[in-house]
C-alpha positions as CSV (number, residue, x, y, z in Angstrom):
1,M,-19.3,39.7,-42.1
2,F,-16.7,42.4,-41.6
3,L,-15.5,40.8,-38.4
4,K,-14.9,37.5,-40.2
5,F,-13.0,39.2,-43.0
6,F,-10.9,41.1,-40.4
7,L,-10.0,38.0,-38.5
8,N,-9.1,36.1,-41.7
9,F,-7.0,39.0,-42.9
10,N,-5.1,39.2,-39.6
11,L,-4.4,35.5,-39.7
12,L,-3.2,35.6,-43.3
13,M,-0.8,38.4,-42.5
14,M,0.6,36.6,-39.4
15,I,1.4,33.7,-41.6
16,F,2.7,35.8,-44.5
17,L,4.9,38.2,-42.5
18,P,7.4,35.6,-41.1
19,M,8.0,34.2,-44.6
20,L,8.5,37.7,-45.9
21,S,11.0,38.4,-43.1
22,L,13.0,35.2,-43.8
23,T,13.4,36.2,-47.4
24,S,14.5,39.7,-46.6
25,S,18.2,40.7,-46.5
26,D,17.5,43.9,-44.6
27,W,17.4,43.5,-40.8
28,F,15.3,46.7,-40.4
29,L,12.6,45.3,-42.6
30,S,12.6,42.1,-40.6
31,W,12.3,44.2,-37.4
32,F,9.4,46.1,-39.0
33,Y,7.7,42.8,-40.0
34,M,8.1,41.6,-36.4
35,E,6.4,44.7,-35.1
36,M,3.6,44.4,-37.6
37,M,3.0,40.9,-36.4
38,L,2.7,42.2,-32.9
39,M,0.1,44.7,-34.0
40,F,-1.9,42.0,-35.8
41,F,-1.6,39.7,-32.8
42,Y,-3.0,42.4,-30.5
43,S,-5.9,43.1,-32.9
44,L,-6.8,39.4,-32.9
45,F,-6.3,39.3,-29.1
46,F,-8.8,42.0,-28.3
47,K,-11.3,40.8,-30.9
48,L,-11.3,37.2,-29.6
49,N,-10.9,37.9,-25.8
50,W,-13.2,40.3,-24.0
51,D,-12.4,39.1,-20.5
52,I,-10.9,41.9,-18.4
53,L,-8.2,39.7,-16.8
54,S,-7.1,38.6,-20.3
55,N,-6.8,42.2,-21.4
56,F,-4.9,43.1,-18.3
57,S,-2.4,40.4,-18.9
58,S,-2.1,41.4,-22.5
59,M,-1.0,44.9,-21.4
60,K,1.8,43.4,-19.5
61,Y,2.8,41.5,-22.6
62,F,2.6,44.6,-24.7
63,I,4.9,46.6,-22.3
64,I,7.5,43.8,-22.2
65,Q,7.5,43.4,-26.0
66,S,7.6,47.1,-26.6
67,L,10.7,47.4,-24.3
68,A,12.4,44.5,-26.2
69,S,11.5,46.0,-29.6
70,M,12.9,49.4,-28.6
71,L,16.2,47.8,-27.4
72,L,16.3,45.8,-30.6
73,L,15.9,48.9,-32.8
74,V,18.4,51.1,-31.0
75,T,21.1,48.4,-30.6
76,G,20.5,47.0,-34.1
77,L,21.4,50.3,-35.7
78,G,24.8,50.0,-34.0
79,V,25.3,46.3,-34.6
80,F,24.3,46.1,-38.3
81,F,25.4,49.6,-39.6
82,H,28.9,49.8,-38.1
83,S,31.8,47.6,-38.9
84,D,33.5,48.1,-35.5
85,L,31.4,45.8,-33.4
86,N,30.7,47.0,-29.9
87,L,30.5,44.1,-27.4
88,L,28.0,46.0,-25.2
89,L,25.7,46.6,-28.1
90,N,25.8,43.0,-29.2
91,F,25.1,41.9,-25.6
92,I,22.0,44.2,-25.3
93,F,20.8,43.1,-28.7
94,F,21.1,39.5,-27.6
95,L,19.4,40.3,-24.3
96,S,16.4,41.9,-26.0
97,L,15.9,38.8,-28.1
98,L,15.9,36.7,-24.9
99,I,13.1,39.0,-23.6
100,K,11.2,38.6,-26.9
101,L,11.4,34.8,-26.7
102,G,10.7,34.3,-23.0
103,V,14.0,32.6,-22.5
104,Y,15.6,32.4,-19.0
105,P,15.9,34.8,-17.1
106,F,12.9,36.5,-18.9
107,H,10.6,33.5,-18.9
108,F,8.3,35.0,-16.3
109,W,5.8,36.6,-18.8
110,V,4.9,33.4,-20.7
111,I,2.6,31.6,-18.2
112,P,0.5,34.6,-17.1
113,I,-0.2,35.5,-20.8
114,L,-1.3,32.0,-21.8
115,K,-3.7,31.4,-19.0
116,N,-6.8,32.9,-20.8
117,L,-5.9,32.3,-24.4
118,N,-7.7,30.1,-26.8
119,L,-6.0,27.5,-29.0
120,L,-5.5,29.7,-32.0
121,M,-3.9,32.5,-30.0
122,T,-1.8,30.0,-28.2
123,F,-0.4,28.7,-31.5
124,L,0.3,32.3,-32.7
125,L,2.0,33.3,-29.5
126,L,4.1,30.1,-28.9
127,Y,5.1,29.4,-32.5
128,L,4.5,32.0,-35.2
129,M,5.5,35.0,-33.1
130,K,8.8,33.3,-32.4
131,I,10.0,32.8,-36.0
132,I,11.5,36.3,-36.6
133,P,13.2,36.7,-33.1
134,L,14.6,33.2,-33.5
135,S,15.9,34.0,-36.9
136,F,17.7,37.0,-35.5
137,M,19.1,34.9,-32.7
138,N,20.3,32.3,-35.2
139,L,22.0,35.1,-37.2
140,I,23.8,36.5,-34.1
141,L,25.1,33.0,-33.1
142,Y,26.3,32.3,-36.6
143,E,28.3,35.6,-36.5
144,F,29.9,34.7,-33.1
145,Y,30.3,31.0,-33.7
146,Q,34.1,31.2,-33.0
147,D,33.6,33.0,-29.8
148,K,33.9,30.3,-27.1
149,L,32.6,32.7,-24.3
150,M,29.4,33.4,-26.3
151,L,28.8,29.7,-27.0
152,M,29.2,28.8,-23.3
153,M,26.8,31.5,-22.4
154,V,24.2,30.2,-24.8
155,V,24.7,26.6,-23.5
156,F,24.2,27.9,-20.0
157,L,21.0,29.8,-20.9
158,S,19.6,26.8,-22.8
159,F,20.2,24.6,-19.8
160,M,18.6,27.1,-17.4
161,T,15.7,27.5,-19.7
162,M,15.1,23.7,-19.9
163,F,15.5,23.6,-16.1
164,M,12.8,26.2,-15.5
165,G,10.5,24.7,-18.1
166,S,10.8,21.3,-16.6
167,L,10.4,22.5,-13.0
168,M,7.4,24.8,-13.7
169,G,5.5,22.3,-15.7
170,N,5.2,19.9,-12.9
171,N,3.5,22.5,-10.7
172,F,0.5,23.3,-13.0
173,L,-2.9,21.7,-13.5
174,S,-4.0,24.0,-16.3
175,F,-3.4,22.7,-19.8
176,N,-2.4,26.2,-21.1
177,S,0.1,26.6,-18.3
178,M,1.5,23.3,-19.2
179,L,1.9,24.4,-22.8
180,G,3.7,27.5,-21.6
181,S,6.1,25.4,-19.6
182,S,6.6,23.1,-22.6
183,S,7.3,26.2,-24.8
184,I,9.9,27.4,-22.3
185,N,11.5,24.0,-22.2
186,H,11.7,23.7,-26.0
187,S,13.0,27.3,-26.2
188,G,16.1,25.9,-24.5
189,W,16.3,23.2,-27.1
190,F,16.0,25.9,-29.8
191,L,19.1,27.7,-28.5
192,L,21.0,24.5,-28.2
193,S,20.1,23.4,-31.8
194,M,21.3,26.7,-33.1
195,I,24.8,26.0,-31.9
196,G,24.8,22.7,-33.8
197,G,23.3,24.3,-37.0
198,L,20.1,22.2,-36.5
199,F,17.7,25.0,-35.5
200,W,15.3,24.9,-38.5
201,Y,15.1,21.2,-38.5
202,Y,14.2,21.1,-34.8
203,F,11.8,24.1,-35.1
204,M,9.9,22.4,-38.0
205,M,9.5,19.1,-36.2
206,Y,8.4,20.8,-33.0
207,G,5.9,23.1,-34.9
208,L,4.3,20.2,-36.8
209,I,3.7,18.1,-33.7
210,F,2.5,21.2,-31.8
211,S,0.0,21.9,-34.6
212,F,-1.3,18.3,-34.5
213,L,-1.8,18.8,-30.7
214,L,-3.8,22.0,-31.0
215,V,-5.9,20.7,-33.9
216,S,-6.7,17.6,-32.0
217,M,-7.6,19.7,-29.0
218,F,-9.9,21.8,-31.1
219,S,-11.6,18.8,-32.7
220,L,-11.9,17.0,-29.4
221,N,-9.9,14.1,-30.7
222,G,-8.5,12.5,-27.5
223,L,-6.6,9.8,-29.3
224,T,-4.5,12.2,-31.4
225,T,-4.1,14.5,-28.4
226,F,-2.7,11.6,-26.3
227,F,-0.1,10.7,-28.9
228,S,0.7,14.4,-29.7
229,L,1.6,15.0,-26.1
230,I,3.8,11.9,-26.0
231,G,5.4,13.2,-29.2
232,M,6.0,16.6,-27.7
233,S,7.8,15.0,-24.8
234,G,10.4,13.7,-27.1
235,L,9.8,10.0,-26.7
236,P,10.6,7.7,-29.6
237,P,9.5,7.0,-32.3
238,F,8.0,10.5,-32.8
239,A,9.5,13.3,-34.8
240,V,10.7,15.5,-31.9
241,F,12.7,12.6,-30.6
242,F,14.7,12.4,-33.8
243,A,15.2,16.2,-33.7
244,K,16.5,15.9,-30.1
245,L,18.6,12.9,-31.1
246,K,20.5,15.1,-33.7
247,V,21.1,17.8,-31.1
248,L,22.4,15.1,-28.6
249,S,24.6,13.7,-31.3
250,F,26.2,17.1,-31.7
251,L,26.8,17.3,-28.0
252,I,28.5,13.9,-28.0
253,Y,30.7,14.8,-31.0
254,N,31.8,18.0,-29.2
255,N,32.5,16.3,-25.8
256,Y,29.7,18.1,-23.9
257,L,29.2,14.9,-21.9
258,F,28.4,16.4,-18.5
259,F,25.9,18.8,-20.1
260,L,24.5,15.9,-22.1
261,I,23.7,14.0,-18.9
262,M,22.1,17.0,-17.3
263,I,19.7,17.7,-20.1
264,I,18.7,14.0,-20.3
265,V,17.8,14.2,-16.6
266,L,15.8,17.4,-17.3
267,S,14.0,15.6,-20.2
268,V,12.9,12.9,-17.7
269,F,11.5,15.6,-15.4
270,S,9.6,17.3,-18.2
271,L,8.3,13.9,-19.3
272,M,6.4,13.6,-16.1
273,Y,3.9,16.5,-16.8
274,Y,3.5,15.3,-20.4
275,L,2.5,11.9,-19.2
276,K,0.2,13.4,-16.6
277,F,-1.9,15.3,-19.2
278,S,-1.7,12.6,-21.9
279,F,-2.9,9.9,-19.5
280,Y,-6.0,12.0,-18.9
281,Y,-6.9,11.9,-22.6
282,Y,-6.1,8.2,-22.7
283,L,-8.7,7.6,-19.9
284,V,-11.2,9.7,-21.8
285,E,-10.7,7.8,-25.1
286,K,-10.0,4.3,-23.7
287,N,-13.3,2.9,-25.0
288,L,-12.7,4.4,-28.5
289,F,-8.9,3.9,-28.5
290,F,-8.9,2.1,-31.9
291,N,-11.3,4.4,-33.6
292,F,-8.8,5.8,-36.1
293,N,-9.7,8.9,-38.0
294,W,-8.0,11.1,-40.7
295,L,-6.2,13.3,-38.1
296,F,-4.7,10.4,-36.3
297,M,-3.7,8.7,-39.5
298,S,-2.1,12.0,-40.7
299,F,-0.2,12.1,-37.5
300,L,1.1,8.6,-37.9
301,M,2.1,9.2,-41.5
302,F,4.0,12.3,-40.7
303,N,6.0,10.6,-37.9
304,S,6.6,7.6,-40.2
305,L,7.9,9.8,-42.9
306,T,10.2,11.5,-40.4
307,L,11.6,8.1,-39.5
308,F,12.1,7.1,-43.1
309,L,13.9,10.4,-44.0
310,L,16.2,10.0,-41.0
311,F,17.7,6.8,-42.4
312,F,17.6,7.5,-46.2
């Protein structure tokens, strides 16, 4: 009874703390909420995973996140509490956010941590834990929107993150490793969407499709899993496609044509591993392919609503 209450309380706090951070005007409080989320995540991790290898990989995650948190705190004091902005402090602050998010060149920790996680912990790590660092990143990019060098660096990092996510995903047979590669790939899209002011739209579309995928995996619903994986890849007419379309429209408007071609090619590479895993669930469910249920109908309604809102 106590364990059930403990788990529910931790989950509730991990949902509540990001919303509390987004409504806070104090960066230090947001940093504190982020560290509280890390503590709740660890308590859940050790309660739900007793495997020695899982705990060993979690220690690596703890060390990496602790280092990034320390850098965020020290440099944040200089960035937010002094009017004369120091370029080195801003660079280290930005670098620590890249470590937190697992963005290139700090993507190395994502796959090892995910290998032994269950679906709930995967959702917490790849989505909820990213909200506060991404909001910090969005704030930094908004402050330096007129800095062309900063924008070009973000464009380069987003491209390399997409490249690594697309390349790594085709080398894995594990579903969790594939989700880690997908998360790395979409992190590149997160950075790119921030430049165009489309971050929260893209983040919400990705999060909802990702939630449908994990719920369908938990409920052993192969039909919804199949379509959710296709939706995660960014194929039309699913929600992530329209989010990517808005980002691509921004690139066309700002004449990033060469970069546009490159990320379309990378999207095709990432599509390969989405199709590989989705085809497996298609084969599993081929005899019951038209056995619709509430989860699949909810998935279709959400994507139809996204399409309707795009044009009206």
